[in-house]
C-alpha positions as CSV (number, residue, x, y, z in Angstrom):
1,M,-12.3,25.8,-10.7
2,K,-13.4,22.2,-10.5
3,K,-14.5,20.8,-7.1
4,I,-11.5,19.5,-5.2
5,N,-11.7,15.9,-4.2
6,M,-9.3,13.7,-2.2
7,V,-9.4,11.3,-5.1
8,D,-11.1,12.2,-8.4
9,L,-12.1,8.8,-9.8
10,K,-14.8,10.3,-12.1
11,S,-12.4,12.6,-14.0
12,Q,-9.9,9.8,-14.4
13,Y,-12.6,7.5,-15.7
14,L,-13.9,10.1,-18.2
15,N,-10.4,10.4,-19.7
16,I,-10.3,6.7,-20.5
17,K,-14.0,6.0,-20.7
18,E,-14.0,4.5,-24.2
19,E,-11.3,2.0,-23.3
20,I,-12.9,1.1,-20.0
21,D,-16.4,0.7,-21.4
22,T,-15.1,-1.5,-24.3
23,A,-13.2,-3.7,-21.9
24,I,-16.2,-4.1,-19.6
25,H,-18.6,-4.9,-22.5
26,E,-16.2,-7.4,-24.0
27,T,-16.1,-9.2,-20.7
28,I,-19.9,-9.2,-20.3
29,D,-20.2,-10.5,-23.9
30,S,-17.8,-13.4,-23.0
31,M,-19.8,-14.4,-19.9
32,A,-16.5,-15.6,-18.4
33,F,-16.8,-13.7,-15.1
34,I,-14.5,-15.9,-13.0
35,N,-10.9,-16.7,-14.1
36,G,-11.8,-15.6,-17.6
37,K,-9.5,-14.4,-20.3
38,Q,-9.2,-10.9,-18.8
39,V,-7.8,-12.3,-15.5
40,K,-5.2,-14.4,-17.3
41,E,-4.1,-11.6,-19.5
42,F,-3.9,-9.1,-16.7
43,Q,-1.8,-11.6,-14.7
44,A,0.6,-11.9,-17.6
45,E,0.8,-8.2,-18.2
46,L,1.4,-7.4,-14.6
47,E,4.1,-10.1,-14.4
48,K,5.8,-8.4,-17.3
49,Y,5.4,-4.9,-15.9
50,L,6.9,-5.9,-12.5
51,N,9.5,-8.3,-14.0
52,V,8.3,-11.0,-11.5
53,K,7.9,-14.7,-12.2
54,H,4.4,-15.2,-10.7
55,V,1.4,-12.9,-10.1
56,I,-1.5,-14.6,-8.3
57,P,-4.7,-12.4,-8.6
58,C,-7.1,-12.5,-5.6
59,A,-10.1,-10.7,-4.3
60,N,-8.5,-7.9,-2.3
61,G,-5.4,-6.7,-0.6
62,T,-6.2,-8.1,2.8
63,D,-6.7,-11.6,1.3
64,A,-3.4,-11.2,-0.4
65,L,-1.6,-10.7,2.9
66,Q,-3.5,-13.6,4.5
67,V,-2.8,-16.0,1.6
68,A,0.9,-15.0,1.7
69,L,1.1,-16.0,5.4
70,M,-0.9,-19.1,4.9
71,A,1.6,-20.3,2.3
72,L,4.5,-20.2,4.7
73,D,3.3,-23.2,6.9
74,L,3.6,-21.2,10.1
75,E,2.5,-22.5,13.5
76,P,0.1,-20.8,16.0
77,G,2.1,-18.4,18.2
78,D,4.8,-17.8,15.6
79,E,5.8,-14.1,15.6
80,I,5.4,-11.8,12.7
81,I,7.0,-8.3,12.8
82,S,5.0,-5.4,11.4
83,P,5.2,-1.6,11.7
84,N,3.0,0.0,14.3
85,F,2.0,2.9,12.0
86,T,-0.1,1.3,9.2
87,F,-3.5,0.4,8.1
88,I,-5.1,-2.4,10.2
89,A,-5.1,-5.0,7.5
90,T,-1.3,-5.5,7.8
91,V,-1.7,-6.6,11.4
92,E,-5.2,-8.0,11.3
93,V,-4.4,-11.0,9.1
94,I,-1.5,-12.0,11.4
95,A,-3.8,-12.2,14.4
96,L,-6.6,-13.8,12.4
97,L,-4.3,-16.8,11.6
98,G,-3.4,-17.3,15.2
99,L,0.0,-15.8,14.8
100,K,1.5,-13.2,17.0
101,P,1.9,-9.6,15.7
102,V,5.1,-8.0,17.0
103,L,4.8,-4.2,16.5
104,V,7.8,-2.0,15.9
105,D,8.1,1.8,15.6
106,V,8.7,3.6,12.3
107,D,11.2,6.1,11.0
108,P,10.0,9.7,11.9
109,N,10.8,11.0,8.4
110,T,9.8,8.3,5.9
111,F,7.1,6.7,8.2
112,T,8.4,3.2,7.1
113,I,9.6,0.5,9.5
114,D,12.6,1.6,11.7
115,I,15.4,-0.8,11.0
116,N,17.0,-0.5,14.4
117,C,13.7,-1.3,16.1
118,L,13.1,-4.1,13.7
119,E,16.3,-6.0,14.6
120,K,15.8,-5.5,18.3
121,A,12.3,-7.1,18.0
122,I,13.5,-10.4,16.6
123,T,13.3,-13.5,18.9
124,K,13.6,-17.2,18.4
125,K,9.9,-17.3,17.6
126,T,10.1,-14.7,14.8
127,K,9.3,-16.2,11.4
128,A,8.6,-13.2,9.1
129,I,8.8,-9.5,8.6
130,V,6.0,-7.5,6.9
131,P,7.4,-4.1,5.8
132,V,4.8,-1.6,4.6
133,H,5.7,0.7,1.7
134,L,3.7,3.5,3.2
135,Y,2.2,6.4,1.2
136,G,4.0,5.4,-1.9
137,Q,7.7,4.8,-1.2
138,C,9.7,1.7,-0.2
139,A,10.9,0.8,3.2
140,D,14.6,0.3,3.6
141,M,14.5,-3.0,1.7
142,E,18.2,-3.7,1.4
143,S,18.6,-3.5,5.2
144,I,15.5,-5.6,5.7
145,M,16.6,-8.3,3.4
146,N,20.0,-8.4,5.0
147,I,18.4,-8.8,8.4
148,A,16.0,-11.4,7.1
149,K,18.9,-13.4,5.6
150,K,20.9,-13.2,8.9
151,H,18.0,-14.5,10.9
152,N,16.5,-16.9,8.3
153,L,13.2,-15.0,8.1
154,F,10.6,-14.6,5.4
155,V,9.8,-11.1,4.0
156,I,6.3,-10.2,2.9
157,E,6.0,-6.8,1.3
158,D,2.8,-4.8,1.8
159,T,2.9,-2.8,-1.3
160,A,-0.8,-1.7,-1.5
161,Q,0.2,2.0,-1.5
162,A,3.2,1.6,-3.8
163,S,2.2,0.2,-7.2
164,G,4.9,1.2,-9.6
165,T,7.5,2.3,-7.0
166,K,11.0,1.2,-7.7
167,Y,13.9,0.5,-5.2
168,T,17.6,0.7,-6.1
169,F,20.1,-1.4,-4.2
170,D,23.7,-0.3,-3.5
171,N,25.0,-2.3,-6.4
172,G,22.7,-0.5,-8.8
173,V,20.1,-3.2,-9.2
174,T,16.6,-1.8,-9.4
175,K,13.4,-3.7,-8.5
176,H,9.7,-2.9,-8.3
177,A,8.2,-2.7,-4.8
178,G,6.6,-6.1,-4.1
179,T,9.3,-8.1,-6.0
180,I,12.2,-7.8,-3.5
181,G,11.0,-10.0,-0.6
182,H,9.9,-13.6,-0.7
183,I,6.3,-12.4,-1.4
184,G,4.7,-9.1,-2.3
185,C,1.0,-8.2,-1.7
186,T,-1.1,-5.4,-3.1
187,S,-4.6,-4.0,-3.2
188,F,-6.5,-2.6,-6.2
189,F,-9.0,-0.8,-4.1
190,P,-10.5,2.1,-6.1
191,S,-8.4,4.8,-4.5
192,K,-5.1,3.1,-5.2
193,N,-2.6,4.2,-7.8
194,L,-3.5,1.0,-9.8
195,A,-7.1,0.6,-9.1
196,C,-10.2,-1.3,-10.2
197,F,-13.9,-0.3,-9.7
198,G,-14.4,-2.5,-6.7
199,D,-12.2,-4.8,-4.6
200,G,-9.2,-6.6,-6.0
201,G,-5.7,-7.7,-5.1
202,A,-2.7,-9.7,-6.1
203,I,0.3,-11.6,-4.7
204,F,3.8,-11.6,-6.3
205,T,6.6,-14.1,-5.9
206,N,9.6,-15.5,-7.8
207,D,9.4,-18.7,-5.8
208,D,7.7,-21.5,-7.8
209,N,6.7,-23.5,-4.7
210,L,5.2,-20.5,-3.0
211,A,3.3,-19.6,-6.1
212,E,1.8,-23.1,-6.5
213,K,0.7,-23.0,-2.8
214,Q,-0.9,-19.6,-3.2
215,R,-2.7,-20.4,-6.4
216,A,-4.3,-23.4,-4.5
217,I,-5.1,-21.4,-1.4
218,V,-7.1,-18.7,-3.3
219,N,-9.1,-21.5,-4.9
220,H,-10.3,-23.4,-1.8
221,G,-7.0,-25.2,-1.5
222,T,-7.4,-27.1,-4.8
223,K,-5.0,-27.6,-7.7
224,I,-7.3,-30.1,-9.4
225,K,-11.1,-29.5,-9.3
226,Y,-12.8,-31.2,-6.3
227,I,-9.5,-32.5,-5.0
228,H,-8.4,-30.5,-1.9
229,E,-4.9,-31.1,-0.5
230,S,-5.1,-28.2,1.9
231,I,-7.4,-25.7,3.5
232,G,-7.9,-22.6,1.4
233,I,-10.2,-19.7,0.9
234,N,-12.3,-18.3,-1.9
235,S,-10.4,-15.3,-3.1
236,R,-10.6,-14.6,-6.8
237,L,-10.2,-11.4,-8.9
238,D,-13.3,-11.2,-11.1
239,S,-12.9,-10.7,-14.8
240,I,-14.6,-7.3,-15.1
241,Q,-12.2,-5.9,-12.5
242,A,-9.3,-7.5,-14.3
243,A,-10.5,-5.9,-17.6
244,I,-10.5,-2.5,-15.9
245,L,-7.0,-3.1,-14.4
246,R,-5.6,-4.1,-17.8
247,V,-6.6,-0.7,-19.2
248,K,-5.3,1.2,-16.1
249,L,-2.0,-0.7,-16.0
250,R,-1.2,0.9,-19.4
251,Y,-1.5,4.3,-17.7
252,L,0.2,3.5,-14.4
253,N,3.5,5.2,-15.1
254,L,1.7,8.3,-16.4
255,Y,-0.5,8.3,-13.4
256,N,2.4,8.1,-11.0
257,K,4.2,10.9,-12.9
258,S,1.1,13.1,-12.5
259,R,1.1,12.5,-8.7
260,Q,4.8,13.3,-8.6
261,K,4.2,16.5,-10.4
262,A,1.5,17.5,-8.0
263,A,3.8,16.6,-5.1
264,D,6.5,18.8,-6.5
265,F,4.1,21.7,-6.6
266,Y,3.1,21.2,-3.0
267,N,6.8,20.8,-1.9
268,N,7.9,23.9,-3.7
269,A,5.0,25.9,-2.2
270,F,5.5,24.7,1.4
271,K,9.2,24.2,1.8
272,A,9.9,27.6,3.3
273,Y,7.3,27.3,6.1
274,E,8.4,25.8,9.4
275,K,4.9,25.0,10.6
276,I,4.5,22.2,8.0
277,T,7.0,19.6,7.0
278,V,6.8,18.2,3.5
279,P,7.2,14.4,2.9
280,A,10.8,13.1,3.2
281,T,12.0,10.6,0.6
282,N,14.1,7.5,0.8
283,P,17.0,8.2,-1.6
284,K,16.9,4.5,-2.7
285,S,13.2,4.6,-3.6
286,T,11.0,6.5,-6.0
287,H,7.9,8.0,-4.4
288,I,4.6,7.7,-6.2
289,Y,2.6,9.6,-3.6
290,H,-0.4,7.4,-3.0
291,Q,-0.8,10.0,-0.2
292,Y,0.7,13.4,0.1
293,T,1.2,13.6,3.9
294,L,2.4,16.6,5.8
295,K,3.6,16.8,9.4
296,L,2.0,19.8,11.2
297,N,4.2,21.6,13.7
298,N,2.4,23.5,16.5
299,I,-0.8,23.6,14.5
300,D,-4.2,22.5,15.9
301,R,-5.0,19.8,13.4
302,T,-8.8,19.8,14.1
303,K,-9.1,23.5,13.6
304,F,-6.9,23.4,10.6
305,Q,-9.1,20.7,9.0
306,E,-12.2,22.6,9.8
307,Y,-10.7,25.6,8.1
308,L,-9.8,23.6,5.0
309,K,-13.2,22.1,4.9
310,F,-14.8,25.5,5.0
311,K,-12.6,26.5,2.1
312,G,-13.7,23.5,0.1
313,I,-10.5,21.5,0.6
314,P,-10.8,17.9,1.8
315,S,-8.1,16.3,4.0
316,M,-7.7,13.0,5.8
317,V,-5.7,11.6,8.7
318,Y,-3.9,8.4,7.8
319,Y,-3.8,7.1,10.6
320,P,-5.3,8.6,13.8
321,I,-4.5,5.7,16.2
322,P,-1.4,3.4,16.1
323,M,-2.0,-0.3,16.2
324,H,-0.8,-0.8,19.8
325,L,-3.5,1.5,21.1
326,Q,-6.3,-0.2,19.1
327,K,-8.6,-2.2,21.3
328,A,-8.4,-5.1,18.8
329,F,-4.7,-5.5,19.5
330,Y,-4.6,-4.9,23.2
331,D,-1.5,-6.3,24.8
332,D,-0.6,-5.3,28.4
333,K,3.1,-5.0,27.4
334,Y,2.2,-2.1,25.2
335,K,1.5,1.2,26.9
336,Q,0.9,4.8,25.9
337,G,4.5,5.9,25.1
338,S,5.7,2.5,24.0
339,F,6.0,3.7,20.4
340,P,6.8,7.4,20.6
341,V,7.3,8.0,16.9
342,S,4.0,6.3,15.8
343,E,2.1,8.0,18.6
344,N,3.5,11.4,17.6
345,L,2.8,10.9,13.9
346,C,-0.8,9.9,14.6
347,S,-1.3,13.3,16.2
348,I,0.4,15.5,13.6
349,V,0.0,14.0,10.1
350,L,-2.4,15.3,7.6
351,S,-2.9,14.2,4.0
352,L,-3.9,16.6,1.3
353,P,-5.8,15.9,-2.0
354,M,-3.6,13.7,-4.2
355,H,-4.7,12.1,-7.5
356,T,-4.0,12.1,-11.2
357,E,-6.4,14.8,-12.2
358,L,-5.2,17.7,-10.0
359,D,-4.6,20.8,-12.1
360,N,-2.6,23.9,-11.4
361,E,-5.6,26.0,-10.6
362,Q,-6.6,23.6,-7.8
363,L,-3.0,23.2,-6.6
364,E,-2.6,27.0,-6.4
365,Y,-5.8,27.4,-4.5
366,I,-4.9,24.6,-2.0
367,T,-1.4,25.9,-1.4
368,N,-2.3,29.5,-1.1
369,T,-5.2,28.7,1.2
370,I,-2.9,26.7,3.5
371,I,-0.1,29.3,3.4
372,N,-2.6,32.1,4.3
373,Y,-3.6,30.1,7.4
374,I,-0.1,29.2,8.7
375,K,1.1,32.8,8.2
376,K,-1.4,34.1,10.6
């Protein structure tokens, strides 16, 4: 049996090595490393894949979130609502820009933003909502967009973990994650479903005005070279990473199906055991399993992880501390117990190996090893 990895980037690369190597060498031969042909072609291909009007490539997913907020002409102290159970980047950029993060709890089953908590958190200072499509499925976007319309709020989707996920509205209309709100943001970090070999990110929008602003922001606030109408940043996707992403975009649907197949294997193996709860799915959203995350019931997670490690099975906790208990976001109005669902999830979730190259032998070994432990 092959060594089990949380993410097997090497095996994925070897399966498309010739295409990747050719794309990289062609870019090197062109010497157009910044905003070269590969970037422009990747942008156009991703726009077509997502059926979105504008894709603005940038340097990473955190920059994508920051640029999205910068384009909204917000004022210091404006409130931005974010889920409390997420990676720090979602909330970090809000605070970095002098805006006020307003944290809300999440649904205990899907782990995405709780709609009831969301509406209760809206005040006169609220300007935007940043739903996170956590672990590979969409938040309840139909409800979120209705709430946003009711209160005249922007919606910025954090879709770093959901490249290729689709959401279906009550009227049957289906859209890709990241193309539903006013702006979508993603990361192409190496472990993502659509990933490059370094840092990379992109912003999506159907709004011409927002797209124009964001293209200027990622390039030092300039639309015409050396003429700066606004303050921007330097955040560009380099051509070599774009070349890699062009190749991988052609395989994205296949990669996501491979993850779903692995998740089905896990689900079928674990569904009869009360000590572990398999991931719940939003019926309106596909799930592309960026992470396969269990809830442990009356299991000592630390001892369980040590057992898995001894057996050669890696595991990870995404995430061990909710945002309101992070020192960086200390607010005296938030206490232990303020967000019971997030706090509970941080103590019981555990993610198993999930990637495109998992084979049945590995999956059988992982599931049998876990079942033997929980049956004790």
